[in-house]
N, C-alpha and C positions, 0 to 999 in steps of 0.2 A: 821818604820822598815827602816834600811838602805839597800843599794844594796847589800852589802856582806852578811848581815843578811837574804835578800830574797834567795840569792843563797844557803845559808846553809839550809834554810827551803826547798828548793825546791829538792837538793839533798839528804836530810835527808828522805824527804816523798818517795823516790824512793829507798832508801837504797844505795845511791851511797856515794863513798869517793870523796875527792878533786882529788885523782888520777885518778879515772873512769870519772869524769866530764873531766879533762883535756884532757885524751884520746879520749872520744866520741866526743868532741867538737873541736879537733884539736889543741888546746892551749898547749903551753908550761907548764909542771907541776910547773916550777919556777914562771912563771906569775901568775897561780892560786894561789900559795901559798903566793906570795907578796901581793895579796889582803887582805890577813888575818894576815900577820905578822906585825912587830911593824912599818913597813913603811907604811902600810894601804893605798896603792894604790888602786884608785877604777877603775873598769872595764871600758873601752871604749865603744862606742856604737858599734863597730864592734864585740867586744868580746862578749857583750851581746847577739847580733844576733847569735853568734856561738853557746852561750849556750842554747838560746832558740831552735835553730834547734836541738841540741843534746837532748833536754828535750822534744822536740815535743810540744812546747808551741809558742804562738805569743809574740811579744815584749810588747803588750798591757796587755796580761796576766800575764808577767814578772812583769810588775810595777803596776799591779793591787793590789800587795801585799805591795808595797812600800809606805810609809806614803807621802801623796802629800805635806806635809811641807817640804820635802827634793827636791819637784820640784818647779820650777817657774811656771808662769800663762803660759808662751809661750810653755814650755815643756808638760804641762797638756793639753793644746789645740793641740799641734801637736799629742799627743797620742790619743786624742779623734777623731781627723779627720782622722788620720792613720787608726784607728778601723772601720771607714766607708768607706774605700777604697775597693773595690772588690779585693780578693785574686790574681786574675790572672793580676791586674794592681799595686801591691804594688811594683813589681821589678823597676818599673818606678821611684816611690818615692825615692827608695834606690838609684839607680842610679843618680838621680839628687841631693840628698843630698851629696852624695860622691864627685860628680863634684863641686859643690858649696863650699864644706869644704876644697877642695885642692887649692882653690885661696886665 
């Protein structure tokens, strides 16, 4: 399953449209539609976090429906380790990753 297929699966389970997903997650509707049109853009990490927040799930739960073959070993390890971090400490990880990714 691709990331786009996982998003569709999750919104269909809730009876949401792409419009509702955009509205609930705070993303632009055109951004959401671009993930599914001919351009086939893939959502970035921050967009996935917004989607997960809107859906009330963790990032690990989101990726649990994505085939591991679409993730490399480091991505899988990162998700496994992140899942072990206490919820009240996860923001530290996000902040660190955001800081490191800006350099």
